[in-house]
Each structure stands twice: as structure tokens, then as C-alpha cells.
VODREN-571223 format. One record per residue (C-alpha): residue number from 0; residue in one letter; x, y, z. Coordinates in steps of 0.2 Angstrom, whole numbers. Example, Ala and Ser with C-alpha at 12.3 -4.5 7.8 and 13.67 -1.06 7.14 Angstrom:
REC  pos  code      X      Y      Z
REC    0     A     62    -22     39
REC    1     S     68     -5     36
This chain:
REC  pos  code      X      Y      Z
REC    0     M    -76      9     22
REC    1     A    -79      3     39
REC    2     K    -97     -5     40
REC    3     G   -108      6     50
REC    4     N    -99     15     64
REC    5     D    -95     33     68
REC    6     G    -79     31     59
REC    7     N    -89     32     43
REC    8     L    -96     48     48
REC    9     L    -79     55     52
REC   10     Q    -72     48     36
REC   11     H    -86     55     24
REC   12     T    -87     72     34
REC   13     C    -68     75     31
REC   14     E    -68     69     13
REC   15     L    -83     79      9
REC   16     A    -76     94     18
REC   17     A    -60     92      8
REC   18     M    -69     93     -9
REC   19     R    -79    107     -4
REC   20     A    -65    117      3
REC   21     I    -55    115    -13
REC   22     I    -69    119    -24
REC   23     R    -72    135    -14
REC   24     A    -53    139    -16
REC   25     V    -51    137    -34
REC   26     S    -63    139    -49
REC   27     V    -65    122    -56
REC   28     K    -75    112    -69
REC   29     R    -69     95    -63
REC   30     F    -63     87    -47
REC   31     H    -53     71    -47
REC   32     L    -55     57    -34
REC   33     Y    -42     43    -30
REC   34     C    -49     30    -18
REC   35     T    -38     15    -14
REC   36     H    -50      5     -4
REC   37     A    -66     10    -13
REC   38     M    -79     -3     -7
REC   39     A    -96     -6    -15
REC   40     P   -107      8    -20
REC   41     S   -117      5     -5
REC   42     E   -117     -8      9
REC   43     A   -127    -13     24
REC   44     C   -120     -8     41
REC   45     E   -116    -22     53
REC   46     T   -131    -28     63
REC   47     V   -122    -31     79
REC   48     P   -127    -19     93
REC   49     N   -115     -5     93
REC   50     P   -122      9    104
REC   51     A   -105     16    109
REC   52     G    -98     16     91
REC   53     R   -113     21     81
REC   54     E   -122     35     90
REC   55     Q   -117     50     79
REC   56     L   -119     40     63
REC   57     T   -137     34     68
REC   58     R   -141     52     73
REC   59     A   -135     58     56
REC   60     L   -145     45     46
REC   61     N   -161     49     56
REC   62     L   -159     67     52
REC   63     A   -156     63     34
REC   64     A   -172     52     33
REC   65     A   -182     66     42
REC   66     Q   -178     78     28
REC   67     N   -189     68     16
REC   68     K   -204     68     28
REC   69     A   -217     80     32
REC   70     L   -213     90     47
REC   71     P   -223    102     58
REC   72     T   -223    120     51
REC   73     G   -208    130     57
REC   74     T   -198    114     62
REC   75     K   -180    116     58
REC   76     L   -168    100     59
REC   77     R   -150    101     62
REC   78     T   -141     98     46
REC   79     S   -124     97     38
REC   80     P   -117     95     20
REC   81     L   -115     76     23
REC   82     I   -132     74     31
REC   83     D   -139     83     15
REC   84     V   -130     71      4
REC   85     L   -136     56     14
REC   86     S   -154     62     13
REC   87     R   -153     64     -6
REC   88     L   -146     46     -7
REC   89     N   -159     39      4
REC   90     A   -145     32     15
REC   91     S   -149     20     29
REC   92     T   -141      7     39
REC   93     A   -147     -6     26
REC   94     S   -139      5     12
REC   95     Y   -125     16     17
REC   96     P   -115     24      2
REC   97     N    -97     23     -1
REC   98     T    -85     38     -4
REC   99     A    -87     39    -22
REC  100     R   -106     40    -21
REC  101     V   -105     53     -7
REC  102     L    -93     64    -17
REC  103     S   -101     62    -34
REC  104     N   -118     67    -27
REC  105     E   -111     83    -20
REC  106     A   -101     87    -36
REC  107     E   -117     85    -46
REC  108     R   -126     97    -34
REC  109     L   -111    110    -36
REC  110     G   -111    108    -55
REC  111     V    -94    100    -55
REC  112     A    -89     85    -65
REC  113     L    -81     71    -55
REC  114     S    -68     59    -62
REC  115     A    -61     45    -52
REC  116     V    -49     30    -50
REC  117     L    -57     17    -39
REC  118     V    -48      2    -33
REC  119     D    -54    -13    -23
REC  120     T    -48    -31    -21
REC  121     D    -65    -40    -22
REC  122     A    -72    -45    -39
REC  123     D    -90    -42    -34
REC  124     V    -86    -25    -28
REC  125     E    -77    -22    -45
REC  126     A    -93    -27    -54
REC  127     A   -104    -16    -43
REC  128     L    -93     -1    -45
REC  129     R    -92     -3    -64
REC  130     A   -111     -4    -65
REC  131     S   -114     11    -53
REC  132     F   -101     22    -62
REC  133     A   -103     17    -80
REC  134     T    -93     32    -87
REC  135     P    -76     34    -95
REC  136     S    -71     47    -82
REC  137     V    -72     34    -68
REC  138     R    -59     20    -70
REC  139     V    -61      5    -59
REC  140     F    -47     -7    -55
REC  141     R    -47    -23    -45
REC  142     G    -32    -29    -35
REC  143     D    -18    -21    -25
REC  144     W    -20     -2    -25
REC  145     R     -1      0    -26
REC  146     K      0     -6    -44
REC  147     P    -12      6    -53
REC  148     I     -6     21    -42
REC  149     A      3     29    -57
REC  150     R    -14     30    -65
REC  151     F    -20     42    -52
REC  152     R    -12     56    -62
REC  153     S    -23     71    -63
REC  154     Y    -15     84    -74
REC  155     D    -30     97    -76
REC  156     A    -40     96    -60
REC  157     P    -39     98    -41
REC  158     W    -40     81    -32
REC  159     L    -43     71    -16
REC  160     F    -32     55    -13
REC  161     T    -41     45      1
REC  162     M    -36     29     10
REC  163     D    -48     19     20
REC  164     P    -38      3     24
REC  165     D    -44    -12     35
REC  166     A    -30     -7     47
REC  167     F    -14      2     50
REC  168     S      0     -8     58
REC  169     T     19     -8     60
REC  170     R     20    -21     46
REC  171     R     11    -24     30
REC  172     T     -5    -34     32
REC  173     P    -18    -40     19
REC  174     G    -30    -25     16
REC  175     G    -20    -14     28
REC  176     I     -6     -1     26
REC  177     D     10      3     35
REC  178     S     23     17     36
REC  179     R     30     11     19
REC  180     D     13     13     10
REC  181     L     12     31     17
REC  182     R     29     36     11
REC  183     L     24     28     -6
REC  184     V      8     39     -7
REC  185     A     18     55     -2
REC  186     E     31     52    -15
REC  187     H     18     50    -28
REC  188     V      6     64    -24
REC  189     D     19     77    -21
REC  190     R     22     79    -39
REC  191     D      3     83    -41
REC  192     L      3     95    -27
REC  193     A     15    106    -37
REC  194     A      3    107    -51
REC  195     H    -15    106    -43
REC  196     L    -22    109    -26
REC  197     G    -25     92    -18
REC  198     V    -29     84     -1
REC  199     I    -24     68      6
REC  200     T    -35     59     19
REC  201     V    -30     43     28
REC  202     F    -42     34     40
REC  203     G    -39     21     54
REC  204     Y    -53     12     64
REC  205     A    -54      7     82
REC  206     M    -36     11     85
REC  207     P    -29      9    103
REC  208     Q    -17     22    109
REC  209     A     -1     13    104
REC  210     T     -7     11     86
REC  211     R    -13     29     86
REC  212     E      4     35     91
REC  213     A     12     24     78
REC  214     F      0     31     65
REC  215     W      4     49     70
REC  216     E     22     46     68
REC  217     A     21     37     51
REC  218     V     10     51     44
REC  219     V     21     65     50
REC  220     D     36     55     43
REC  221     A     28     54     26
REC  222     F     19     70     25
REC  223     G     27     82     38
REC  224     H     33     94     25
REC  225     H     15     98     22
REC  226     E      1    104     33
REC  227     V     -5     90     43
REC  228     E    -20     88     55
REC  229     F    -28     74     65
REC  230     L    -46     71     71
REC  231     A    -53     57     81
REC  232     V    -70     51     87
REC  233     A    -74     38    100
REC  234     A    -75     19     95
REC  235     R    -85      5    103
REC  236     S    -71      3    116
REC  237     A    -68     18    127
REC  238     L    -49     15    124
REC  239     K    -50     16    105
REC  240     R    -53     29     93
REC  241     H    -58     31     74
REC  242     V    -44     42     67
REC  243     A    -43     54     52
REC  244     A    -26     61     46
REC  245     V    -29     76     34
REC  246     I    -14     83     24
REC  247     C    -13     98     12
REC  248     A      0    110      5
REC  249     D    -12    124      7
REC  250     K    -15    129     26
REC  251     D    -31    139     22
REC  252     V    -39    124     14
REC  253     L    -34    113     28
REC  254     T    -41    125     40
REC  255     D    -58    125     31
REC  256     V    -58    106     32
REC  257     M    -55    106     50
REC  258     V    -68    120     54
REC  259     E    -82    110     44
REC  260     A    -77     94     53
REC  261     H    -78    102     70
REC  262     D    -94    111     66
REC  263     H   -103     95     60
REC  264     L    -97     81     71
REC  265     D   -105     80     88
REC  266     T    -89     75     97
REC  267     V    -72     76     89
REC  268     D    -55     77     97
REC  269     A    -37     77     93
REC  270     I    -26     61     95
């Protein structure tokens, strides 16, 4: 999870929209999440001034906080599924939730059980995840996400496979991913797409144009036999974008995800 910029809002809007679209499409009692870069259950946002890269997130957090305050009679605030979750979690720049908390909160509201595999490299994060999700249905692993990838298997539930790496590059870097990793994910999840409806989301932060083009090519190369869509929001630099790739075998589900993302992000564009 990027620490406190509009990429967070893009990421969690897409992930939440994916889960909601799948639950609308099929009658389910359980939803499965696989998160390769899980991060701590909540973290403080970066304190450096970031007016060009946090505007949408700040507005969403302010609207979420306002839901818990007394408002003038007749006042209606703009809302979204993610803003509602942030409000229920009392999210703030001092305590911003990770993907697992966002999705588990919405799943509980919808009456759907959530199982998950959460992977992170940090020992403190591992401990925090185990404490926050102390249930057999949520498995936590520390180390390289590629090693427990086989344990993603979800034989009886629709699912979301989501990646929030430190960076995408043309070569593998610590904490980052490259085109080989995307092909590995595609090879793995294709087997599950045949059995249960699923969505893959992959995110990149503050990508310059050349990196966005390489990312687009790598995603299409790995997942082009499925339906693929891209979204982007402005980063701190005018030349960079936070980027989301959303992949699904079901065109109608992917369309629903795109509609919800466009409806609830102030500004979003294609890359």
C-alpha cells in the first residue's frame, strides 16, 4: 500500500468495486482474497506536503469523518462504497487501512465471509496481520510472495488476486515486480478462473510515461487473453500517474468495476 496518496484511493476503489461486482454477479457465502504485498492493517500516511498527490484521498477521508458527525438537517454528503468503509473504520491520515481491512469490513456488511492469504516481507507487519486477523480463514505468510503462491488455491469461492508492489520495472527489484512476475500470476490464476469468477488487480505508483507503457505491455502480454482495463490518477508530479490494471474473464463484471471506479473517483483517466 502506498503511504497516503491518491494511488491508495485508486487501489482500494478498484479492489472494493471488484469484490462488490463479483458478489452481485454470483450468489456467494464466502469471498477469497489473495494479497501479495499486504502491508500492516493500518498505517500513518506520509507527513510530507503532497497537495498534488493527495487531493482526492484527503477529500474522501474528510467526507468519511463527516459521516460520524452531527450535520445540519437535510445535509447530504457525497459518498461512495469506499468512503462508507473508511467512515466505519474511522480512517484518517494517522491510521489508514490496508486492503484486507477494507474488504473484510465490506464483506461483513454484506453478510459474506472473507477468507484470505496475506503475504508481506516484514516481521512486524506479519505480527500485526496475525493479531488483526486471528482466524483460521486468514493465512499470513512472511517472505517472498512467489513462494506461497500455490496456497492461493480457492476451490469453493470467487476471489480477488491483488498486487500492490513497491514498483514495476523492466527487471526484478526488491519489493517490486516485473513482466516475469505478471506471467507467473497469469499462469497460476488461469486455473482458478476456469472454476470460479475472479478478478486480478495490479497497481503501480508514480509511473512516468515510459514505465506506464512498459507496464501496459507486460499486463497485456500476461493477461491479454482475458478482458483488461487500465485506470490512472494524477501523482505528485504532472508527468507521472498512479496506475491500476484490472483483469477479469467476465466482461460484464469488469464493466461494473470500471463504472464504479469512474463514478466515485473525482478524476480518472486511461493510460
